[in-house]
N, CA, C and O atoms as a MOPAC input file, in Angstrom:
PM7 MOZYME 1SCF
protein

 N      5.96200 1  -108.74700 1    -0.32900 1
 C      7.40200 1  -108.63900 1    -0.34300 1
 C      7.97200 1  -110.04200 1    -0.62900 1
 O      7.61300 1  -111.02000 1     0.02700 1
 N      8.85500 1  -110.11100 1    -1.61200 1
 C      9.46400 1  -111.39800 1    -1.94500 1
 C     10.53300 1  -111.74800 1    -0.90500 1
 O     10.92900 1  -110.90700 1    -0.09900 1
 N     10.98600 1  -112.98400 1    -0.93800 1
 C     12.03300 1  -113.41300 1    -0.00800 1
 C     13.29400 1  -112.57500 1    -0.18700 1
 O     13.92500 1  -112.17300 1     0.79100 1
 N     13.65800 1  -112.31300 1    -1.44300 1
 C     14.86700 1  -111.53400 1    -1.68900 1
 C     14.71100 1  -110.09100 1    -1.21000 1
 O     15.63800 1  -109.52700 1    -0.62900 1
 N     13.54000 1  -109.49400 1    -1.45000 1
 C     13.29000 1  -108.13200 1    -0.96500 1
 C     13.37000 1  -108.09400 1     0.55700 1
 O     13.91900 1  -107.15500 1     1.13400 1
 N     12.82400 1  -109.11100 1     1.19600 1
 C     12.86600 1  -109.19000 1     2.65200 1
 C     14.31700 1  -109.28700 1     3.14700 1
 O     14.68200 1  -108.67400 1     4.15100 1
 N     15.12800 1  -110.05800 1     2.43600 1
 C     16.53400 1  -110.21400 1     2.80800 1
 C     17.27900 1  -108.88200 1     2.68300 1
 O     18.01400 1  -108.49500 1     3.59100 1
 N     17.09100 1  -108.18700 1     1.57000 1
 C     17.73500 1  -106.88800 1     1.36100 1
 C     17.27100 1  -105.90100 1     2.42300 1
 O     18.08200 1  -105.17400 1     2.99600 1
 N     15.97500 1  -105.87600 1     2.68500 1
 C     15.41700 1  -104.97200 1     3.69300 1
 C     16.02400 1  -105.25700 1     5.06600 1
 O     16.39800 1  -104.33000 1     5.78600 1
 N     16.12200 1  -106.52400 1     5.42500 1
 C     16.66600 1  -106.90300 1     6.73200 1
 C     18.13700 1  -106.51500 1     6.85300 1
 O     18.57200 1  -106.08300 1     7.92100 1
 N     18.90000 1  -106.66100 1     5.78800 1
 C     20.30700 1  -106.25000 1     5.80300 1
 C     20.40500 1  -104.74800 1     6.03200 1
 O     21.21300 1  -104.29300 1     6.84100 1
 N     19.58500 1  -103.97800 1     5.32200 1
 C     19.60400 1  -102.51700 1     5.47500 1
 C     19.20100 1  -102.13200 1     6.89100 1
 O     19.83300 1  -101.26600 1     7.49400 1
 N     18.15200 1  -102.76500 1     7.43600 1
 C     17.70200 1  -102.47100 1     8.79900 1
 C     18.79500 1  -102.79200 1     9.80400 1
 O     19.09400 1  -101.97000 1    10.67100 1
 N     19.39400 1  -103.96800 1     9.70600 1
 C     20.42600 1  -104.37400 1    10.65600 1
 C     21.63100 1  -103.45100 1    10.61300 1
 O     22.15100 1  -103.07200 1    11.66200 1
 N     22.08300 1  -103.08200 1     9.42800 1
 C     23.22900 1  -102.17800 1     9.33300 1
 C     22.86200 1  -100.78700 1     9.82700 1
 O     23.69000 1  -100.09800 1    10.42400 1
 N     21.61200 1  -100.36700 1     9.58000 1
 C     21.13200 1   -99.06500 1    10.03600 1
 C     21.16200 1   -98.98800 1    11.56800 1
 O     21.47700 1   -97.94300 1    12.13800 1
 N     20.83300 1  -100.09900 1    12.22200 1
 C     20.85100 1  -100.13300 1    13.68300 1
 C     22.24600 1   -99.88800 1    14.24700 1
 O     22.38800 1   -99.39400 1    15.36600 1
 N     23.27100 1  -100.22900 1    13.47800 1
 C     24.65700 1  -100.01200 1    13.90400 1
 C     25.23600 1   -98.72700 1    13.32600 1
 O     26.44600 1   -98.50500 1    13.37900 1
 N     24.37100 1   -97.88100 1    12.77400 1
 C     24.80400 1   -96.58100 1    12.27800 1
 C     25.55400 1   -96.63000 1    10.96500 1
 O     26.33300 1   -95.72600 1    10.66200 1
 N     25.33100 1   -97.67600 1    10.17800 1
 C     26.03000 1   -97.80700 1     8.90000 1
 C     25.02400 1   -97.85200 1     7.76400 1
 O     23.88600 1   -98.29000 1     7.93100 1
 N     25.46900 1   -97.39000 1     6.61300 1
 C     24.68700 1   -97.49900 1     5.39500 1
 C     25.32600 1   -98.57100 1     4.53100 1
 O     26.50600 1   -98.45600 1     4.19800 1
 N     24.59200 1   -99.60800 1     4.15700 1
 C     25.19700 1  -100.63300 1     3.31500 1
 C     25.48100 1  -100.09500 1     1.91700 1
 O     24.64400 1   -99.42200 1     1.31500 1
 N     26.65700 1  -100.39600 1     1.41700 1
 C     26.99300 1  -100.02000 1     0.05000 1
 C     26.48900 1  -101.10800 1    -0.88400 1
 O     26.06200 1  -102.17500 1    -0.44200 1
 N     26.54300 1  -100.83000 1    -2.15500 1
 C     26.14100 1  -101.83300 1    -3.13300 1
 C     27.03200 1  -103.06900 1    -3.00400 1
 O     26.55100 1  -104.19600 1    -3.11700 1
 N     28.32300 1  -102.86100 1    -2.76800 1
 C     29.23400 1  -103.99200 1    -2.59900 1
 C     28.88600 1  -104.80100 1    -1.35400 1
 O     28.98600 1  -106.02800 1    -1.37700 1
 N     28.47700 1  -104.14100 1    -0.26500 1
 C     28.03200 1  -104.85500 1     0.93700 1
 C     26.84600 1  -105.75600 1     0.59900 1
 O     26.81300 1  -106.92600 1     0.98100 1
 N     25.87600 1  -105.19900 1    -0.11800 1
 C     24.68200 1  -105.96200 1    -0.46400 1
 C     25.00700 1  -107.11000 1    -1.41500 1
 O     24.43800 1  -108.19500 1    -1.30200 1
 N     25.91900 1  -106.87000 1    -2.34800 1
 C     26.32000 1  -107.93600 1    -3.26300 1
 C     26.98600 1  -109.07600 1    -2.50300 1
 O     26.71800 1  -110.24800 1    -2.76800 1
 N     27.84500 1  -108.73200 1    -1.57000 1
 C     28.56000 1  -109.74700 1    -0.78800 1
 C     27.60700 1  -110.51900 1     0.12100 1
 O     27.70900 1  -111.74000 1     0.23400 1
 N     26.69400 1  -109.81900 1     0.76000 1
 C     25.79600 1  -110.45600 1     1.73100 1
 C     24.66300 1  -111.25200 1     1.07800 1
 O     24.15800 1  -112.20400 1     1.67400 1
 N     24.25900 1  -110.87600 1    -0.13300 1
 C     23.15700 1  -111.57600 1    -0.78800 1
 C     23.62600 1  -112.57300 1    -1.84500 1
 O     22.92600 1  -113.54000 1    -2.14500 1
 N     24.79700 1  -112.33800 1    -2.40400 1
 C     25.27900 1  -113.20200 1    -3.47800 1
 C     24.61600 1  -112.91200 1    -4.81800 1
 O     24.72100 1  -113.71100 1    -5.74900 1
 N     23.94200 1  -111.78600 1    -4.92000 1
 C     23.24000 1  -111.41700 1    -6.15700 1
 C     24.01500 1  -110.32100 1    -6.87700 1
 O     24.93000 1  -109.71800 1    -6.31800 1
 N     23.63500 1  -110.07600 1    -8.12200 1
 C     24.32200 1  -109.03800 1    -8.89300 1
 C     23.65200 1  -107.67600 1    -8.69900 1
 O     22.59200 1  -107.56500 1    -8.08200 1
 N     24.29200 1  -106.66200 1    -9.23400 1
 C     23.83400 1  -105.27900 1    -9.04900 1
 C     22.41900 1  -105.06900 1    -9.57700 1
 O     21.61600 1  -104.38500 1    -8.94300 1
 N     22.11400 1  -105.64600 1   -10.71800 1
 C     20.79500 1  -105.45600 1   -11.33000 1
 C     19.68100 1  -106.01800 1   -10.43800 1
 O     18.63900 1  -105.38300 1   -10.27400 1
 N     19.89500 1  -107.19300 1    -9.87000 1
 C     18.88600 1  -107.80600 1    -8.99900 1
 C     18.69600 1  -106.99800 1    -7.71900 1
 O     17.57200 1  -106.84000 1    -7.24200 1
 N     19.79200 1  -106.48800 1    -7.16400 1
 C     19.72100 1  -105.69300 1    -5.93300 1
 C     18.99800 1  -104.38200 1    -6.19400 1
 O     18.13100 1  -103.97800 1    -5.41900 1
 N     19.35300 1  -103.72400 1    -7.28300 1
 C     18.69200 1  -102.45300 1    -7.62000 1
 C     17.19100 1  -102.64600 1    -7.83100 1
 O     16.39300 1  -101.80800 1    -7.41400 1
 N     16.80900 1  -103.74100 1    -8.47300 1
 C     15.38700 1  -104.02200 1    -8.70900 1
 C     14.66100 1  -104.23700 1    -7.37800 1
 O     13.54300 1  -103.75400 1    -7.19800 1
 N     15.28900 1  -104.95800 1    -6.45100 1
 C     14.66200 1  -105.20700 1    -5.14200 1
 C     14.52200 1  -103.90900 1    -4.35400 1
 O     13.47800 1  -103.66000 1    -3.75100 1
 N     15.56900 1  -103.08000 1    -4.35300 1
 C     15.52500 1  -101.80600 1    -3.62600 1
 C     14.47200 1  -100.88500 1    -4.24300 1
 O     13.71700 1  -100.22600 1    -3.52800 1
 N     14.42800 1  -100.84500 1    -5.56100 1
 C     13.43300 1  -100.00800 1    -6.24000 1
 C     12.01600 1  -100.46300 1    -5.88200 1
 O     11.13500 1   -99.63900 1    -5.63700 1
 N     11.80600 1  -101.77200 1    -5.85600 1
 C     10.49700 1  -102.32100 1    -5.49400 1
 C     10.13400 1  -101.95300 1    -4.05900 1
 O      8.99400 1  -101.58000 1    -3.78100 1
 N     11.10500 1  -102.05900 1    -3.14400 1
 C     10.86400 1  -101.69900 1    -1.74200 1
 C     10.51900 1  -100.21600 1    -1.60700 1
 O      9.67200 1   -99.83700 1    -0.79800 1
 N     11.18300 1   -99.38500 1    -2.40400 1
 C     10.90300 1   -97.94600 1    -2.35600 1
 C      9.50400 1   -97.65200 1    -2.91000 1
 O      8.78800 1   -96.80600 1    -2.37500 1
 N      9.12500 1   -98.34400 1    -3.96900 1
 C      7.80300 1   -98.12100 1    -4.56800 1
 C      6.69400 1   -98.59300 1    -3.62300 1
 O      5.60000 1   -98.03100 1    -3.62600 1
 N      6.96800 1   -99.61500 1    -2.82200 1
 C      5.98600 1  -100.12900 1    -1.86200 1
 C      5.94900 1   -99.29400 1    -0.58300 1
 O      5.08800 1   -99.50300 1     0.27100 1
 N      6.88600 1   -98.34400 1    -0.44900 1
 C      6.90600 1   -97.48000 1     0.72300 1
 C      7.63600 1   -98.06800 1     1.91400 1
 O      7.55800 1   -97.51800 1     3.01200 1
 N      8.34100 1   -99.16900 1     1.72500 1
 C      9.07600 1   -99.81000 1     2.82000 1
 C     10.38700 1   -99.07600 1     3.11900 1
 O     10.82700 1   -99.01700 1     4.26700 1
 N     10.99900 1   -98.52100 1     2.07900 1
 C     12.26600 1   -97.79400 1     2.21200 1
 C     12.13900 1   -96.42000 1     1.58400 1
 O     11.37200 1   -96.21500 1     0.64300 1
 N     12.90600 1   -95.48300 1     2.12100 1
 C     12.98100 1   -94.15000 1     1.54300 1
 C     14.40000 1   -93.65200 1     1.73900 1
 O     14.99000 1   -93.87600 1     2.79600 1
 N     14.95900 1   -92.98300 1     0.74300 1
 C     16.31300 1   -92.46400 1     0.81900 1
 C     16.25100 1   -90.97900 1     1.14200 1
 O     15.57200 1   -90.21700 1     0.45500 1
 N     16.96700 1   -90.56400 1     2.19800 1
 C     17.05500 1   -89.14700 1     2.56700 1
 C     18.29200 1   -88.57600 1     1.88100 1
 O     19.42100 1   -88.84300 1     2.29300 1
 N     18.06800 1   -87.79300 1     0.83900 1
 C     19.17300 1   -87.24900 1     0.05100 1
 C     20.02700 1   -86.26900 1     0.82400 1
 O     21.22900 1   -86.17500 1     0.57400 1
 N     19.44000 1   -85.53600 1     1.75900 1
 C     20.19900 1   -84.55100 1     2.52900 1
 C     21.16100 1   -85.22400 1     3.50900 1
 O     22.32700 1   -84.84100 1     3.60600 1
 N     20.66600 1   -86.22700 1     4.23000 1
 C     21.48200 1   -86.91400 1     5.22400 1
 C     22.24700 1   -88.10100 1     4.65900 1
 O     23.15100 1   -88.62900 1     5.30600 1
 N     21.88100 1   -88.52300 1     3.43700 1
 C     22.50100 1   -89.68000 1     2.77200 1
 C     22.32500 1   -90.96000 1     3.58800 1
 O     23.27100 1   -91.72900 1     3.76100 1
 N     21.10000 1   -91.18600 1     4.09100 1
 C     20.79400 1   -92.38000 1     4.87200 1
 C     19.42700 1   -92.92600 1     4.45000 1
 O     18.61500 1   -92.21600 1     3.85600 1
 N     19.19400 1   -94.19500 1     4.76600 1
 C     17.88900 1   -94.80900 1     4.54600 1
 C     16.94900 1   -94.40700 1     5.65700 1
 O     17.34200 1   -94.34700 1     6.82200 1
 N     15.70100 1   -94.13100 1     5.30100 1
 C     14.65200 1   -93.85900 1     6.26800 1
 C     13.76600 1   -95.09300 1     6.26200 1
 O     13.21900 1   -95.48600 1     5.23200 1
 N     13.63900 1   -95.69600 1     7.44100 1
 C     12.89800 1   -96.96700 1     7.52600 1
 C     11.48700 1   -96.75500 1     8.03700 1
 O     10.72700 1   -97.71500 1     8.17000 1

């Protein structure tokens, strides 16, 4: 896991603990990166099995 992937993962975990789902704008603001970089990191985390999206509940499964 790269430093940036770890940062995105930690943001998602922390917001999940407070019952919130981070939006793309939340991630852009908190990381300072653009949409393409964030999407690539999230996709990589999903491919590695670190994150999973529950389409029915619309939440991240950690």
